[in-house]
C-alpha positions in Angstrom: 0.0 0.0 0.0 2.8 2.4 0.8 4.4 1.9 -2.6 1.1 2.5 -4.4 0.4 5.6 -2.3 3.9 7.0 -2.8 3.8 6.4 -6.6 0.4 7.9 -7.0 1.2 10.9 -4.8 4.4 11.6 -6.7 2.8 11.3 -10.1 -0.2 13.5 -9.1 -0.7 16.8 -10.9 -2.5 18.4 -8.0 -1.5 21.9 -7.0 -2.0 21.3 -3.3 0.2 18.8 -1.5 -2.7 17.6 0.7 -4.8 16.9 -2.4 -2.0 14.9 -3.9 -1.5 12.9 -0.8 -5.2 12.2 -0.6 -5.2 11.0 -4.2 -2.3 8.7 -3.4 -4.0 7.1 -0.4 -7.3 6.8 -2.4 -5.4 4.8 -5.1 -3.8 2.6 -2.4 -7.0 1.7 -0.7 -8.8 1.1 -4.0 -6.2 -1.4 -5.2 -6.0 -3.0 -1.7 -9.7 -3.6 -1.9 -9.4 -5.1 -5.4 -6.7 -7.5 -4.1 -8.9 -8.4 -1.1 -11.9 -9.1 -3.3 -9.9 -11.3 -5.7 -8.5 -13.2 -2.7 -11.9 -13.8 -1.3 -13.2 -15.1 -4.6 -10.2 -17.4 -4.9 -10.8 -18.7 -1.3 -14.4 -19.4 -2.1 -13.4 -21.4 -5.2 -10.5 -23.4 -3.8 -11.1 -24.0 -0.1 -12.9 -27.3 0.4 -14.9 -28.3 3.5 -14.5 -31.7 5.1 -17.3 -34.2 4.6 
């Protein structure tokens, strides 16, 4: 998350530093949510219960 937030903050074209930092954290949380969603789908597909 830190790498995504740092890269997005650095590449932001916002005039205000706070706005750029906010955009970076927004990107980091968005992609973390995507990874968590994919992980939950994979867990539902591949985890088997005992009979």
